[in-house]
LOBAGU-642437 format. One record per residue: residue number from 1; residue in one letter; x, y, z of N, C-alpha, C in turn. Coordinates in steps of 0.2 Angstrom, whole numbers, plus 5000, padded with zeros to 4 digits. Example, Ala and Ser with C-alpha at 12.3 -4.5 7.8 and 13.67 -1.06 7.14 Angstrom:
2
  num  residuo    nx    ny    nz   cax   cay   caz    cx    cy    cz
    1        A  5066  4972  5039  5062  4978  5039  5066  4984  5039
    2        S  5064  4989  5035  5068  4995  5036  5064  5000  5039
//
This chain:
310
  num  residuo    nx    ny    nz   cax   cay   caz    cx    cy    cz
    1        X  6054  4205  3888  6051  4212  3890  6046  4210  3895
    2        X  6045  4214  3900  6040  4213  3905  6033  4216  3903
    3        X  6028  4213  3905  6021  4215  3904  6019  4220  3909
    4        X  6017  4226  3908  6015  4231  3912  6007  4230  3913
    5        X  6005  4229  3919  5998  4228  3920  5994  4234  3918
    6        X  5988  4233  3915  5984  4238  3912  5979  4241  3917
    7        X  5979  4238  3923  5974  4240  3928  5978  4242  3934
    8        X  5975  4246  3939  5979  4248  3945  5982  4242  3949
    9        X  5987  4243  3952  5990  4238  3956  5991  4240  3963
   10        X  5988  4236  3968  5988  4238  3975  5994  4235  3979
   11        X  5998  4239  3983  6003  4236  3987  6003  4238  3994
   12        X  6003  4234  3999  6003  4236  4006  6010  4234  4009
   13        X  6012  4239  4013  6018  4238  4017  6015  4237  4024
   14        X  6016  4231  4027  6013  4230  4034  6019  4230  4039
   15        X  6020  4235  4042  6026  4236  4047  6024  4234  4054
   16        X  6028  4236  4059  6027  4235  4066  6022  4241  4069
   17        X  6023  4247  4066  6018  4252  4068  6013  4254  4063
   18        X  6015  4254  4057  6011  4257  4052  6009  4252  4046
   19        X  6004  4254  4043  6001  4250  4037  6000  4254  4031
   20        X  6004  4254  4026  6004  4258  4020  6000  4255  4015
   21        X  5996  4258  4011  5993  4256  4005  5994  4261  3999
   22        X  5997  4258  3994  5998  4261  3988  5994  4258  3982
   23        X  5990  4262  3979  5986  4259  3973  5988  4264  3967
   24        X  5991  4261  3962  5994  4266  3956  5994  4262  3950
   25        X  5994  4266  3944  5994  4263  3938  6000  4265  3934
   26        X  6004  4261  3931  6009  4264  3927  6007  4267  3920
   27        X  6010  4272  3918  6008  4275  3912  6015  4277  3908
   28        X  6014  4278  3902  6020  4280  3898  6024  4286  3901
   29        X  6030  4285  3904  6033  4291  3907  6032  4293  3914
   30        X  6028  4289  3917  6026  4290  3924  6021  4285  3927
   31        X  6018  4288  3933  6014  4284  3937  6008  4288  3938
   32        X  6002  4285  3938  5996  4288  3941  5994  4285  3947
   33        X  5995  4289  3953  5993  4287  3959  5986  4288  3961
   34        X  5983  4283  3963  5976  4283  3965  5975  4284  3972
   35        X  5978  4280  3976  5978  4280  3983  5985  4279  3986
   36        X  5987  4283  3991  5993  4282  3994  5992  4284  4002
   37        X  5990  4280  4006  5988  4281  4013  5991  4277  4018
   38        X  5991  4279  4024  5994  4275  4030  5990  4276  4036
   39        X  5990  4270  4039  5986  4270  4046  5991  4267  4051
   40        X  5991  4269  4057  5995  4267  4062  5992  4262  4066
   41        X  5993  4255  4065  5989  4250  4068  5993  4246  4073
   42        X  6000  4248  4074  6004  4245  4080  6003  4237  4080
   43        X  6004  4234  4074  6004  4227  4074  6009  4224  4079
   44        X  6015  4227  4080  6020  4225  4084  6019  4226  4091
   45        X  6013  4227  4094  6012  4228  4101  6014  4222  4105
   46        X  6019  4223  4109  6022  4218  4113  6025  4212  4110
   47        X  6027  4212  4104  6030  4207  4100  6037  4206  4103
   48        X  6041  4212  4104  6048  4211  4106  6048  4207  4112
   49        X  6043  4207  4117  6044  4204  4123  6041  4197  4122
   50        X  6035  4196  4119  6031  4190  4119  6032  4185  4113
   51        X  6035  4188  4108  6036  4184  4102  6029  4182  4099
   52        X  6024  4185  4101  6017  4183  4098  6014  4189  4096
   53        X  6009  4189  4091  6005  4195  4090  5999  4195  4094
   54        X  5998  4202  4097  5993  4203  4102  5986  4202  4098
   55        X  5981  4199  4102  5975  4199  4098  5972  4205  4096
   56        X  5972  4210  4100  5970  4217  4099  5973  4220  4093
   57        X  5980  4219  4092  5984  4221  4087  5982  4218  4080
   58        X  5981  4211  4080  5978  4208  4075  5971  4210  4072
   59        X  5967  4211  4077  5960  4214  4075  5961  4220  4072
   60        X  5965  4225  4075  5965  4232  4072  5968  4231  4065
   61        X  5973  4227  4064  5976  4226  4057  5972  4223  4052
   62        X  5968  4218  4054  5963  4215  4049  5958  4220  4047
   63        X  5955  4223  4052  5950  4228  4050  5953  4233  4045
   64        X  5959  4236  4046  5962  4240  4042  5963  4237  4035
   65        X  5965  4231  4035  5966  4228  4028  5960  4226  4024
   66        X  5955  4224  4028  5948  4223  4025  5946  4230  4021
   67        X  5947  4235  4025  5945  4242  4022  5950  4244  4016
   68        X  5956  4242  4017  5961  4243  4011  5959  4239  4005
   69        X  5957  4233  4006  5955  4229  4000  5949  4231  3997
   70        X  5944  4234  4001  5938  4236  3998  5940  4243  3994
   71        X  5944  4247  3997  5946  4253  3993  5950  4252  3987
   72        X  5955  4247  3987  5959  4245  3981  5954  4242  3976
   73        X  5950  4238  3977  5945  4235  3972  5941  4241  3969
   74        X  5938  4245  3974  5934  4251  3971  5938  4255  3966
   75        X  5945  4255  3967  5949  4259  3963  5951  4256  3957
   76        X  5949  4249  3956  5950  4246  3950  5955  4241  3950
   77        X  5959  4240  3956  5964  4235  3957  5962  4228  3957
   78        X  5965  4224  3953  5963  4217  3954  5969  4213  3957
   79        X  5975  4215  3957  5980  4211  3960  5982  4215  3966
   80        X  5981  4211  3972  5982  4214  3979  5988  4211  3982
   81        X  5994  4215  3983  6000  4212  3986  6001  4215  3993
   82        X  6004  4211  3997  6006  4213  4004  6012  4210  4006
   83        X  6017  4214  4008  6023  4211  4012  6023  4214  4019
   84        X  6025  4209  4023  6025  4210  4031  6032  4210  4033
   85        X  6034  4214  4038  6041  4215  4039  6042  4213  4047
   86        X  6045  4217  4050  6049  4215  4057  6044  4212  4062
   87        X  6038  4215  4063  6034  4211  4068  6032  4204  4066
   88        X  6030  4203  4060  6028  4197  4057  6034  4192  4057
   89        X  6040  4195  4056  6046  4191  4056  6048  4188  4063
   90        X  6047  4192  4068  6048  4190  4075  6043  4186  4078
   91        X  6037  4186  4076  6031  4183  4079  6031  4176  4077
   92        X  6030  4171  4082  6030  4164  4080  6024  4163  4076
   93        X  6018  4167  4078  6012  4166  4074  6011  4170  4068
   94        X  6017  4173  4066  6017  4177  4060  6015  4174  4054
   95        X  6017  4168  4052  6015  4164  4046  6007  4163  4046
   96        X  6005  4161  4052  5998  4159  4052  5994  4166  4051
   97        X  5996  4171  4054  5992  4177  4053  5993  4180  4045
   98        X  5998  4178  4042  5999  4180  4035  5994  4176  4031
   99        X  5993  4170  4033  5988  4165  4029  5981  4168  4031
  100        X  5980  4170  4037  5973  4173  4038  5972  4179  4035
  101        X  5977  4184  4034  5976  4190  4030  5974  4188  4023
  102        X  5977  4183  4020  5976  4181  4013  5968  4179  4012
  103        X  5966  4174  4017  5960  4172  4017  5954  4177  4018
  104        X  5955  4182  4022  5950  4186  4024  5950  4193  4020
  105        X  5955  4194  4017  5956  4201  4013  5957  4200  4006
  106        X  5960  4194  4004  5962  4194  3997  5969  4196  3995
  107        X  5972  4200  4000  5979  4202  3999  5983  4195  3998
  108        X  5988  4195  3993  5993  4190  3993  5998  4192  3998
  109        X  5998  4189  4004  6002  4191  4010  6008  4187  4010
  110        X  6014  4190  4011  6020  4186  4012  6025  4190  4017
  111        X  6028  4186  4021  6033  4189  4026  6040  4189  4022
  112        X  6043  4195  4022  6050  4196  4019  6055  4197  4024
  113        X  6061  4195  4022  6067  4195  4026  6069  4203  4027
  114        X  6073  4204  4032  6076  4211  4032  6080  4213  4026
  115        X  6084  4208  4023  6088  4210  4017  6083  4211  4011
  116        X  6078  4207  4011  6073  4209  4005  6069  4216  4006
  117        X  6068  4217  4013  6065  4224  4014  6070  4229  4012
  118        X  6076  4228  4014  6081  4233  4012  6082  4234  4005
  119        X  6081  4229  4001  6082  4229  3993  6076  4233  3991
  120        X  6070  4232  3994  6064  4236  3991  6065  4243  3993
  121        X  6067  4245  3999  6069  4252  4000  6074  4255  3996
  122        X  6079  4251  3994  6084  4254  3989  6080  4256  3983
  123        X  6076  4251  3980  6073  4252  3974  6069  4258  3974
  124        X  6065  4260  3979  6061  4266  3980  6066  4272  3980
  125        X  6071  4272  3984  6075  4278  3984  6079  4279  3978
  126        X  6081  4274  3975  6085  4274  3968  6081  4278  3963
  127        X  6074  4276  3963  6070  4279  3958  6069  4287  3959
  128        X  6069  4288  3966  6068  4295  3968  6074  4300  3968
  129        X  6080  4297  3970  6086  4301  3971  6092  4298  3967
  130        X  6092  4292  3964  6098  4289  3961  6100  4292  3955
  131        X  6095  4296  3951  6097  4300  3945  6103  4305  3947
  132        X  6104  4307  3953  6109  4311  3954  6116  4309  3953
  133        X  6116  4302  3953  6123  4299  3951  6128  4299  3957
  134        X  6126  4300  3963  6130  4301  3968  6130  4295  3973
  135        X  6135  4293  3977  6135  4288  3982  6129  4289  3986
  136        X  6125  4284  3988  6119  4285  3993  6120  4280  3998
  137        X  6118  4282  4004  6117  4278  4010  6110  4279  4012
  138        X  6106  4274  4011  6098  4274  4012  6097  4271  4019
  139        X  6092  4273  4023  6090  4270  4029  6083  4271  4029
  140        X  6079  4266  4032  6072  4266  4033  6071  4264  4040
  141        X  6068  4269  4044  6067  4268  4051  6060  4265  4052
  142        X  6060  4259  4055  6053  4255  4056  6052  4255  4063
  143        X  6046  4252  4065  6045  4251  4072  6049  4245  4075
  144        X  6051  4240  4071  6055  4235  4074  6062  4234  4072
  145        X  6063  4237  4066  6070  4236  4063  6071  4242  4059
  146        X  6078  4243  4058  6080  4249  4053  6084  4245  4047
  147        X  6082  4247  4041  6086  4244  4036  6091  4249  4033
  148        X  6096  4247  4030  6102  4251  4027  6104  4248  4021
  149        X  6105  4252  4016  6107  4251  4009  6112  4256  4007
  150        X  6117  4254  4003  6122  4259  4001  6124  4257  3994
  151        X  6126  4262  3990  6129  4260  3983  6128  4267  3979
  152        X  6127  4265  3972  6126  4271  3968  6120  4269  3963
  153        X  6117  4274  3961  6112  4274  3956  6107  4268  3957
  154        X  6106  4264  3952  6101  4258  3953  6104  4252  3957
  155        X  6110  4252  3958  6113  4246  3961  6116  4247  3968
  156        X  6113  4243  3973  6116  4244  3980  6122  4239  3980
  157        X  6127  4241  3983  6133  4237  3984  6133  4233  3991
  158        X  6128  4235  3995  6128  4232  4002  6121  4234  4005
  159        X  6119  4229  4009  6113  4231  4013  6113  4227  4020
  160        X  6109  4229  4025  6108  4225  4031  6102  4228  4034
  161        X  6100  4224  4039  6094  4225  4043  6096  4224  4050
  162        X  6095  4229  4055  6097  4229  4062  6090  4230  4066
  163        X  6090  4226  4071  6084  4226  4075  6084  4231  4080
  164        X  6084  4238  4078  6082  4244  4081  6077  4247  4078
  165        X  6072  4249  4082  6066  4252  4079  6062  4256  4084
  166        X  6058  4261  4082  6054  4265  4087  6050  4262  4092
  167        X  6046  4256  4090  6042  4253  4094  6047  4248  4099
  168        X  6051  4245  4096  6055  4240  4100  6059  4244  4105
  169        X  6062  4250  4103  6066  4254  4108  6062  4257  4114
  170        X  6056  4259  4112  6051  4262  4117  6049  4257  4122
  171        X  6047  4251  4119  6045  4246  4124  6051  4243  4129
  172        X  6057  4243  4126  6062  4241  4130  6065  4246  4135
  173        X  6066  4252  4132  6070  4257  4136  6067  4263  4138
  174        X  6062  4266  4134  6059  4272  4135  6052  4271  4139
  175        X  6053  4268  4145  6046  4266  4148  6043  4272  4152
  176        X  6047  4277  4153  6044  4283  4157  6039  4287  4153
  177        X  6035  4291  4156  6031  4296  4152  6031  4302  4156
  178        X  6035  4307  4154  6040  4306  4149  6046  4302  4151
  179        X  6050  4300  4146  6056  4296  4148  6061  4300  4152
  180        X  6065  4297  4156  6070  4301  4160  6076  4302  4156
  181        X  6080  4307  4158  6086  4308  4154  6091  4302  4154
  182        X  6090  4298  4159  6094  4292  4160  6092  4287  4154
  183        X  6085  4286  4153  6082  4282  4148  6084  4284  4141
  184        X  6084  4290  4140  6086  4293  4134  6094  4291  4132
  185        X  6098  4292  4138  6105  4291  4137  6106  4283  4136
  186        X  6102  4279  4139  6103  4272  4138  6101  4270  4130
  187        X  6096  4273  4127  6095  4272  4120  6101  4274  4116
  188        X  6103  4280  4117  6109  4283  4114  6115  4278  4114
  189        X  6116  4275  4120  6122  4271  4121  6120  4264  4117
  190        X  6114  4262  4118  6112  4255  4114  6113  4256  4106
  191        X  6111  4262  4104  6111  4263  4097  6119  4264  4094
  192        X  6123  4267  4098  6130  4268  4097  6133  4261  4096
  193        X  6131  4256  4100  6134  4249  4099  6131  4246  4093
  194        X  6124  4247  4092  6121  4243  4087  6123  4245  4080
  195        X  6125  4251  4079  6125  4254  4073  6133  4254  4071
  196        X  6137  4251  4074  6144  4251  4072  6146  4249  4065
  197        X  6141  4245  4062  6143  4242  4055  6140  4247  4050
  198        X  6137  4252  4052  6134  4257  4047  6140  4260  4043
  199        X  6141  4260  4037  6146  4263  4033  6146  4271  4033
  200        X  6152  4273  4033  6153  4281  4033  6151  4283  4026
  201        X  6148  4289  4026  6146  4292  4020  6152  4294  4016
  202        X  6151  4292  4009  6157  4293  4005  6157  4300  4003
  203        X  6163  4303  4001  6164  4310  3999  6159  4311  3993
  204        X  6155  4317  3994  6151  4319  3989  6144  4315  3989
  205        X  6143  4310  3994  6137  4306  3994  6132  4310  3998
  206        X  6126  4306  3997  6120  4309  4001  6117  4303  4005
  207        X  6114  4305  4011  6111  4300  4015  6103  4302  4014
  208        X  6099  4296  4013  6092  4297  4012  6089  4293  4017
  209        X  6084  4296  4021  6080  4293  4026  6073  4292  4024
  210        X  6070  4286  4024  6064  4285  4022  6059  4284  4028
  211        X  6053  4284  4027  6047  4282  4032  6045  4288  4036
  212        X  6040  4286  4040  6036  4291  4044  6040  4295  4049
  213        X  6045  4292  4052  6048  4296  4057  6052  4302  4054
  214        X  6055  4300  4048  6058  4306  4044  6053  4311  4042
  215        X  6048  4309  4039  6043  4314  4037  6040  4318  4042
  216        X  6039  4315  4048  6036  4318  4054  6041  4323  4056
  217        X  6048  4321  4057  6053  4326  4059  6053  4332  4055
  218        X  6053  4331  4048  6054  4336  4043  6048  4341  4044
  219        X  6042  4338  4044  6035  4342  4045  6036  4346  4051
  220        X  6038  4343  4057  6038  4347  4063  6043  4353  4063
  221        X  6049  4351  4060  6054  4356  4060  6053  4362  4055
  222        X  6048  4361  4051  6046  4367  4046  6039  4370  4049
  223        X  6037  4368  4055  6031  4370  4058  6025  4370  4053
  224        X  6024  4364  4050  6019  4363  4045  6012  4361  4049
  225        X  6007  4363  4047  6000  4362  4050  5998  4355  4050
  226        X  6002  4350  4051  6000  4343  4051  6006  4339  4048
  227        X  6005  4333  4048  6010  4328  4045  6009  4328  4037
  228        X  6014  4331  4034  6013  4332  4026  6019  4328  4023
  229        X  6019  4322  4022  6024  4318  4019  6026  4320  4012
  230        X  6021  4321  4008  6023  4323  4001  6026  4330  4000
  231        X  6024  4334  4005  6027  4341  4005  6034  4341  4007
  232        X  6036  4337  4011  6043  4337  4014  6047  4331  4010
  233        X  6044  4328  4005  6048  4323  4001  6054  4327  3997
  234        X  6060  4325  3998  6065  4328  3995  6068  4334  3999
  235        X  6065  4335  4005  6068  4341  4009  6074  4338  4013
  236        X  6077  4343  4016  6083  4342  4020  6082  4342  4027
  237        X  6084  4338  4031  6084  4338  4038  6091  4337  4041
  238        X  6093  4342  4045  6100  4343  4048  6100  4339  4055
  239        X  6106  4338  4057  6107  4335  4063  6105  4340  4069
  240        X  6106  4347  4068  6103  4352  4073  6096  4351  4073
  241        X  6092  4350  4067  6085  4350  4067  6083  4344  4071
  242        X  6086  4338  4071  6084  4332  4074  6085  4333  4082
  243        X  6091  4336  4084  6092  4337  4091  6088  4343  4094
  244        X  6086  4348  4090  6081  4353  4092  6074  4349  4093
  245        X  6072  4345  4089  6066  4341  4090  6066  4337  4096
  246        X  6072  4333  4097  6072  4329  4103  6072  4334  4110
  247        X  6075  4339  4110  6076  4344  4115  6069  4346  4117
  248        X  6065  4347  4112  6058  4350  4113  6053  4344  4115
  249        X  6053  4338  4112  6048  4333  4113  6050  4328  4118
  250        X  6056  4326  4119  6057  4321  4124  6055  4323  4131
  251        X  6055  4329  4133  6053  4331  4140  6045  4331  4141
  252        X  6042  4330  4135  6034  4331  4136  6031  4324  4137
  253        X  6025  4324  4140  6021  4318  4141  6018  4316  4134
  254        X  6016  4310  4134  6013  4308  4127  6007  4312  4125
  255        X  6002  4314  4130  5997  4318  4128  5999  4325  4126
  256        X  6004  4328  4129  6006  4334  4128  6010  4335  4121
  257        X  6013  4329  4118  6016  4329  4112  6011  4330  4106
  258        X  6005  4328  4107  6000  4328  4102  5998  4336  4101
  259        X  6000  4340  4105  5999  4347  4103  6003  4350  4097
  260        X  6008  4346  4095  6012  4347  4089  6009  4345  4083
  261        X  6007  4349  4079  6002  4348  4073  6005  4342  4069
  262        X  6012  4342  4068  6014  4337  4063  6014  4330  4066
  263        X  6013  4329  4073  6013  4322  4076  6006  4319  4076
  264        X  6006  4313  4072  5999  4310  4072  5998  4306  4078
  265        X  5992  4305  4080  5990  4301  4085  5992  4293  4083
  266        X  5995  4290  4088  5998  4283  4087  6005  4284  4086
  267        X  6008  4290  4085  6016  4290  4084  6019  4294  4090
  268        X  6014  4297  4095  6017  4301  4100  6021  4297  4105
  269        X  6020  4291  4106  6024  4287  4111  6030  4285  4108
  270        X  6031  4284  4102  6037  4281  4099  6042  4286  4095
  271        X  6039  4292  4094  6043  4297  4090  6050  4299  4093
  272        X  6050  4299  4100  6057  4300  4103  6062  4295  4101
  273        X  6060  4289  4102  6064  4283  4100  6066  4284  4092
  274        X  6061  4285  4088  6063  4286  4081  6068  4291  4079
  275        X  6067  4297  4083  6071  4303  4082  6078  4301  4084
  276        X  6079  4297  4090  6085  4295  4092  6089  4290  4087
  277        X  6085  4286  4084  6088  4282  4078  6091  4286  4073
  278        X  6087  4291  4071  6089  4296  4065  6096  4299  4067
  279        X  6096  4302  4073  6102  4305  4076  6108  4300  4076
  280        X  6107  4294  4078  6112  4289  4079  6115  4287  4072
  281        X  6110  4286  4067  6112  4285  4060  6117  4290  4057
  282        X  6115  4297  4058  6118  4302  4056  6125  4302  4059
  283        X  6126  4301  4065  6132  4301  4069  6136  4295  4066
  284        X  6133  4289  4065  6137  4284  4063  6140  4285  4056
  285        X  6136  4288  4052  6138  4289  4045  6142  4295  4044
  286        X  6143  4299  4049  6147  4306  4048  6143  4311  4044
  287        X  6136  4311  4044  6132  4315  4040  6129  4321  4044
  288        X  6129  4327  4042  6126  4332  4045  6119  4334  4043
  289        X  6117  4330  4037  6110  4331  4035  6108  4325  4031
  290        X  6102  4324  4031  6099  4319  4027  6093  4321  4023
  291        X  6092  4318  4017  6087  4320  4012  6081  4315  4014
  292        X  6075  4318  4015  6069  4315  4017  6066  4312  4011
  293        X  6064  4306  4012  6060  4302  4006  6053  4299  4009
  294        X  6048  4301  4005  6041  4298  4007  6040  4292  4002
  295        X  6045  4287  4003  6044  4281  3999  6045  4275  4003
  296        X  6049  4270  4001  6050  4265  4005  6047  4258  4002
  297        X  6045  4254  4007  6044  4247  4004  6038  4247  4000
  298        X  6033  4250  4001  6027  4250  3996  6029  4252  3989
  299        X  6033  4257  3989  6035  4259  3982  6040  4254  3979
  300        X  6044  4252  3983  6049  4247  3980  6046  4241  3978
  301        X  6040  4238  3982  6036  4233  3979  6033  4234  3973
  302        X  6030  4240  3972  6026  4242  3966  6031  4242  3960
  303        X  6037  4245  3961  6041  4245  3955  6044  4238  3954
  304        X  6045  4234  3959  6047  4227  3957  6042  4223  3953
  305        X  6036  4225  3954  6030  4221  3951  6029  4224  3944
  306        X  6030  4230  3943  6028  4233  3937  6034  4234  3932
  307        X  6040  4234  3935  6046  4235  3931  6052  4230  3934
  308        X  6050  4223  3934  6055  4218  3937  6062  4218  3934
  309        X  6063  4220  3928  6070  4220  3925  6073  4226  3926
  310        X  6070  4232  3929  6073  4238  3929  6078  4239  3935
//
């Protein structure tokens, strides 16, 4: 039998665009969430081209993590865990930066594979939606990669990680402000080729989309007065919703996009690429709607540490 920590546990998901912190304590029958926050640090700035972490991106990220560590300790956390994903996987200096993070913040930092990232995402989605007992296709849109998992209830029967993400696609293909129609079409064509291995949705199954791109799209489609991930957790986003968002936002310049209340500063330049990934996944899976989840790696990591045998 696993031992459940008596004190809060801090888990960080350090991605290509975002840095999530979760501090929570397990209790009988549930979880007490103390902190669940996110900052857009853009660690992956230029990594797709240079294969190195930009000095300014490292400085932004370290400052965020120093503050996260202080907040976690103030909340009573003694164990500080961090997993880094696509940007750190791609950067030749990723391991050195992970060691620096551990030295300067106290977070136990490690770089995980795309497959391990997918497994953590599945664990999170299965906790939230697996009780329905239906086949699930789960995807998590990141800045550098998108993870896919499929199966039933607590068990994934397959997973993969594909190097398409909102930051990577923006830096490669959506270079205009706003992007041209030809650039948008080029992303759609690229995604159609890249996502051929995505399995079709099983009859009676559901597609679950995780991460900030999905919660942003859902918040915007509902006209919410800001990005409200917990409000839209479990909400449905349809293919017409995604296409209506793209039709509205893609022609706008980056500054003009910030007039949309649901769009956070730091996401305005990559949200079009992120929405195109969501559209492409739905087309590849043959799904007309997706269930939005405000979970993902940080929650999968937390569950793996507190309930390792579950």
